[in-house]
N, C-alpha and C positions, 0 to 999 in steps of 0.2 A: 504493500499499499504506499503511494506517496501522495502528497498534497497537490491539488491542481490550483485552487485558490482559496482564500478565506475572505469572509465579508459577504454583504448582500449586493445583488445587481448582476448584470450581465457581463460576461467577459468577452473581449474581442481582441482579435490579433492587432499588433501595433505595426503599421507601415508593412515592410517587406518580410517581417517575421511571422511566420506561423508558429503554433505551439506543437511541440513533440510530446504526445500522449501515448507513445507506443508502449509505454512501461505498464499499461493496464489494458484489461479487456472490457471494463465498464467504467463509467463515470458514476460515482455515488455521491448523491447530493443529501447532506443532512440539513433538514428545514425545520421550521417551527412557525408558530401562529399562522397555520394555513386555514384560510376560511372559505376556500372555494377550490375549483378545478383549474389546472394550469396545463398547458402543452409545453414540452421541453424539446428543443431540437439543437443538435450539434452539426455545424456545417464544416465542410472540408473543401480543400483545394486539391486539384489534380496534379499539381506540379508544373502546370502549363498555363492555366488561365489567369490573365492578369487585367488590371483596369488600365486606364489611360495613363496613370502614373507609374505603371509598372508593379504595382502591389498585388499580391495574390488575392483572388476573390473567390467566393464560394461557387461550388459546382452543385446545383440542387439535387442531381440524381445521386450523390453520394451521402446525403443527409441521413443521420439516424435520430429516431424520435422516442420520446417517452412521455410520461405524464405524472403529475402530483394532484392528489385529491384532498379534500377537506380533511383535517386531522391527521395527515401523513406526517411522520417524523423522518423517512428516509425514501429516497427513490434511486433507482438504477437505470442508466441508459447505456445500451449496448453501443460500443465503439465499432466504427468501420475499420476493420483491421487492415485493410489495404491502404488506408490514407490517415491513419490515426497520428501519423507523424506530421501531418499538415492541417491541423485544426485552425479554422479561421474565426469561428464565432460560436457562442452558446446562447440561447435566448430562452426566456420564459414568457408565454403569453397567456393571459388569463382568458377564460372562456365566458366570463360574464363581467358586468360593471361592479365596482364597489367591493372587490375581493382583493386579498393581499397574501403574501407569503414572505417569510425571511429565510434566505439561504445562509445558514450559518457557516458552512464549510463544505468544500467539495474534495473528494479523493479519487485517485485512480486505483482501482482494485482489479486483481486477477480473477480468473474464472474460479480458482480454488477458493479464494476469499469470498467471492460471491456465493458459491455453493455452501460454504460455512454458515453465511447468513441464512440462506434458505433453509438448511437443515435445522438450525436453531430456532428460526421463526415457525417452522412446522410443528414445534413441540406444544404449542399452546393455543388458546383461542386467538383467532385472527380477526381483525376488523377489516372487512372489504369496503365498507362505506359507513359514514356517519354523518348525520346532519339533521335536517327536517324537510321532508318532502310531502306536501299535501296533495293527495290524488284527487280531492273533490268528490263530486257525486255525478259526473257526467261520463266517466269512462274516456275522457278526451285527452287525458295527459299521460305522460310515461316518463320514467328515468331510466338511465342505463349505468351499468357498473363495468368498467373496463376489465377485459381478460387478465390483465396483469395483476389484478387484485386477488385472483384465485390461483396464482402460481403455485403456491404451496399447498393447495388443498389435495388431500389424498383420498383414495378409495374408501368409503364408509364415513366420510366427514359429515358431521352434523352441522347444517345450516339453519341459523336462527335469525328471524325477522323480527325486530322490536318496533313496536307501533303504539299509537294511541288512536281511539276511534272518535268519530263525530257524532252528531245527534240523530242521525237516521236509525232505523231498527236493525240494520245489519252492516257488516263490513266485510270486504273480500280483497284479496290480491290474486293477481295472475303472474306466474313466473315464466318468462319466455327467453328464447335465445335472441340473439341480435337481428335475426329475420323474422320477429314477432311470432314465431311459432311456439307455442306452449310447451314447456318441458313435460315429459310423460310421467316422470316419477315422483313428483311431490305428494305427500301424504295428504289424504283428504279432499282430493279434487272432486268437483261435481261434474256433470255431463258437459259443462261448458269449460272445463278445465280451470275453474276458479277455486280458490280455497277460501272457505268461510272462517272469519276470524272470531275468537272468543271475545264477546263484547264486554266481559267482565276481567278479561286478562290483558296482557300487554306484550305477548310474544307468541310466535309460532316457530316450531322446529320441525325439521325433516331431513332425511337422508336421501341424497340424490343418487341415482343409478350411475354406474360407470359411464354409460353412453351420455347422459346428461351432464355429468362432470367434465367429460372431454369436450363437450359442445361449449360450455361457458368458459372453460380454460383456453379455448381457441378464439371464440368470438365475444366473450362477454356475456352479461345478463341483462335483460330488459324486463322492467316491472311496470305493471299496471294495477290500479286498485280503485276502490269505491269506498267513500266514507271513512278513510284512514289516512293518518300521517305516519309515514315511515321515519324512523329515527336511527336505526342501525341495522346493518346486515353483518352477521359474523359467521365464521365456521370454525369447527373444532375437529381436528383429526382423531382417529380411534384411540390413540395411545398418547396421553399428555403426561408432562412432568411438571406442571405447574409454573413453566416458564412463561411469563407474559411480556418480556422485554422484546422489542422488535429490533434493538441495537445489537448487532454482532460484535464480538470482540474484534478490534481492529489490530492487525498484527502485520509485520513485514515477514512473509514466508520465506523458507529456505529456497534458494534458487535465484534470488534477487540478484542483479548485476551492478557493480560498482566500478568506478574508474579508480586510478591510482591515488586520487585525492580524497577517495572515501565517499564520493557523491554518487548517488544512485543514477543509473543511465538506462536508456531504453534500448529497443532492438536496433535502432538505426545507428547507435554509436559505433565508431570505427577505432580500434586500437587496442591496447592491453587492458584487460578488465579482470576483476576479481569476482569470483563466484564460489560460494561455499568454501571460502578460505584458500581457494587455489586460483592462480593466474592463468588466463587464457588470452588468445589473440582473437578479437571478434572482427571478423571480415565483413 
């Protein structure tokens, strides 16, 4: 793991210099105070494209993307491994007005470090979404949860939908895939594939089939409802160890590469390097 930058705001290449992020496979963003949804994009140069002043500019086809949702503490964006030594810009864009997020710090992390995070996160209850979404009473609104929020869900996971109900005599939700097709496995569906919510309760739980789980892990989840306000969607994998923290231990793994000055270097560095205490010539 190595630091990409610290502080809030976008990072952008300065003049003719692109950033070399080849030391990592993902960009990890540690965030706080997130009050809505944001798109994240990392833009790259191809080593050829320049502006009128000769400065490297982004090539849209190379961009990698991710997202941050309300309540998130961390996000990972996969790097373009072919061009991660030519990063031009990273930006965050809100999906609605009057929302905000603070980026506290960003790290470059390896695939192993990312998998360590996924493995730890999978051990406890995971919050896929949290906020307040009023479905109203017209079946005319819907909300979506990005597929990335279900990345750690495992076969047999219990999904829990926390809600409050309105003043009508009944309340329902309908759990669909991103193409508006109702999932087949939620418990208690009626002939219209809707689930009636307990008017005296505040949560509904179900286990999804492996087919439905694969569907939402690929395309996300779309939710409709009647006379209910959704406040949280969580899932808990079958075996838990009461670990609720979503922050993985950050460590520099064995196999990291350093120059003779002891500075960590990336894949594009040329010269004598030190790895696991031994010197090599990196060409």
